[in-house]
C-alpha positions, -999 to 999 in steps of 0.1 A, spaced: -808 -531 734 -783 -530 705 -747 -533 718 -731 -529 684 -737 -536 648 -720 -536 614 -751 -521 600 -755 -483 600 -792 -488 607 -784 -495 643 -765 -473 668 -747 -486 698 -768 -487 730 -800 -480 711 -831 -494 728 -858 -507 705 -893 -520 709 -892 -557 700 -915 -556 670 -898 -524 656 -864 -541 660 -876 -572 642 -889 -551 613 -857 -531 610 -836 -563 614 -855 -578 584 -848 -547 563 -811 -550 571 -811 -587 563 -828 -581 530 -800 -557 521 -777 -587 521 -792 -610 495 -759 -624 482 -748 -643 514 -732 -614 533 -744 -604 567 -741 -576 593 -730 -588 627 -753 -573 654 -750 -578 691 -782 -575 711 -798 -581 745 -836 -589 745 -853 -581 778 -886 -599 784 -916 -588 805 -905 -609 834 -871 -592 835 -852 -621 820 -826 -614 793 -813 -631 763 -779 -620 748 -768 -631 714 -752 -622 681 -773 -620 650 -759 -623 615 -784 -603 596 -786 -615 560 -805 -637 536 -799 -674 527 -787 -692 559 -783 -661 580 -806 -644 605 -837 -624 595 -842 -612 631 -842 -625 667 -872 -647 663 -857 -663 632 -824 -668 649 -840 -686 679 -864 -707 659 -836 -718 635 -817 -730 665 -847 -748 679 -857 -765 646 -821 -776 640 -820 -791 675 -853 -809 670 -841 -824 637 -807 -836 650 -805 -840 687 -812 -878 686 -783 -885 662 -753 -904 677 -728 -878 666 -748 -849 681 -742 -857 717 -734 -820 724 -770 -812 717 -780 -832 747 -758 -814 771 -775 -794 799 -768 -759 786 -781 -768 752 -813 -783 766 -817 -752 788 -814 -730 757 -840 -750 738 -863 -748 768 -860 -710 769 -868 -707 732 -899 -728 738 -908 -705 767 -904 -673 745 -934 -684 723 -920 -666 693 -942 -658 663 -934 -686 638 -959 -672 612 -941 -639 612 -908 -657 607 -923 -677 577 -935 -644 562 -900 -629 566 -884 -660 550 -908 -657 520 -898 -621 515 -861 -631 517 -867 -659 491 -884 -633 468 -855 -608 471 -829 -636 465 -848 -647 434 -850 -611 421 -813 -605 427 -805 -638 410 -825 -629 379 -808 -594 378 -774 -610 381 -781 -635 354 -795 -607 331 -763 -587 338 -741 -616 329 -760 -621 297 -755 -585 288 -718 -587 296 -714 -617 274 -734 -600 246 -712 -568 250 -680 -589 249 -691 -608 218 -701 -575 201 -667 -560 210 -649 -590 196 -670 -588 164 -662 -551 159 -625 -557 166 -624 -586 141 -641 -565 115 -617 -536 120 -587 -560 120 -599 -576 87 -603 -541 71 -568 -531 84 -552 -563 71 -568 -559 36 -553 -524 34 -518 -535 41 -492 -534 14 -467 -560 25 -435 -563 3 -430 -596 -14 -396 -600 2 -410 -596 37 -409 -628 58 -420 -613 92 -431 -581 109 -416 -564 139 -444 -554 162 -445 -533 194 -473 -536 219 -480 -517 251 -500 -536 277 -514 -527 311 -531 -545 340 -568 -552 333 -584 -547 366 -619 -552 352 -613 -587 340 -588 -598 367 -596 -617 399 -567 -614 424 -586 -637 448 -582 -666 424 -548 -656 410 -563 -647 376 -544 -616 364 -553 -603 330 -536 -578 307 -550 -556 280 -532 -542 250 -536 -504 248 -514 -498 217 -500 -518 188 -474 -505 163 -462 -522 132 -426 -510 133 -410 -527 103 -411 -555 78 -382 -580 79 -366 -601 52 -360 -630 76 -375 -648 106 -345 -647 129 -352 -629 162 -322 -605 162 -321 -578 189 -301 -553 168 -328 -554 142 -355 -549 168 -337 -520 183 -333 -504 149 -370 -508 142 -378 -491 175 -365 -458 160 -393 -459 134 -418 -445 160 -414 -419 187 -432 -440 213 -407 -468 210 -375 -449 202 -363 -451 238 -361 -489 235 -332 -484 210 -311 -474 240 -296 -505 257 -298 -488 291 -335 -483 288 -345 -518 275 -339 -554 282 -333 -584 259 -356 -613 269 -346 -648 258 -373 -675 262 -359 -701 238 -374 -731 254 -406 -752 251 -436 -729 254 -414 -699 256 -420 -666 237 -386 -666 220 -365 -635 219 -382 -601 225 -373 -567 237 -389 -549 266 -386 -517 287 -366 -521 319 -395 -523 343 -415 -547 322 -433 -573 342 -462 -587 321 -471 -550 314 -455 -523 294 -437 -520 261 -427 -552 243 -411 -556 208 -412 -589 190 -410 -604 156 -441 -620 141 -434 -645 114 -458 -648 84 -469 -684 86 -491 -682 55 -472 -670 24 -504 -667 5 -519 -643 31 -492 -626 50 -515 -599 63 -534 -625 83 -505 -626 108 -505 -588 113 -526 -576 143 -547 -544 141 -525 -515 150 -508 -483 139 -484 -484 110 -450 -468 113 -442 -445 84 -418 -470 69 -445 -496 66 -471 -474 50 
């Protein structure tokens, strides 16, 4: 009898023939090839009327493939470790009684070995699929980077930067990148969804009035000219980002306006990221 299960393949209080249950349990286990499992609570009733209640963790790897696998795994582990000094609990009466019962059940070890072979095959298949998927992801990322670099180079070659310009005022809008972030490990990524070259600057000083004025050069950033709708961020310390302007609710994501200095006087365009040119920069 199944008292309850996390798997939809079993219904509460269902009564199964033993062999049918073992086959279905194996199917459920094989649906969990990555280490997960479905907790399943059962009572096995034998021909002499005796019962065995237990919880099965139906899954691959070190989990259960069925009742027989569950019992024989306990038995084999006991046989391998019960004589060890630090395993005194295995020599307690209730443990020895359990091992005696498993011996009495005369479970089909050949069937269990066949089930384990199927599980190993499924695990290997899934592993190969995952590795192939990772290779495809790496290939796709590399191709995306190559295309972006090619577009950026073409964009930079098309720029007509004045000789007097020493820096560019750049606005970027970023958002949370859920696809490449992993909250479980604290790895939060952002992605840039828009970049605007707002203005060229004659100096490299990070002045907020100049940044606010440049914001008027594009309708998407015009609101940042208003001091009530923007914040002046000052990170003038080691590893800080210097002075930059953001929208009020900015917290790693949103609009940000900064000044990008031209570090290479012979190739100023190299410092300008791929983006949209405000009218004054065209």
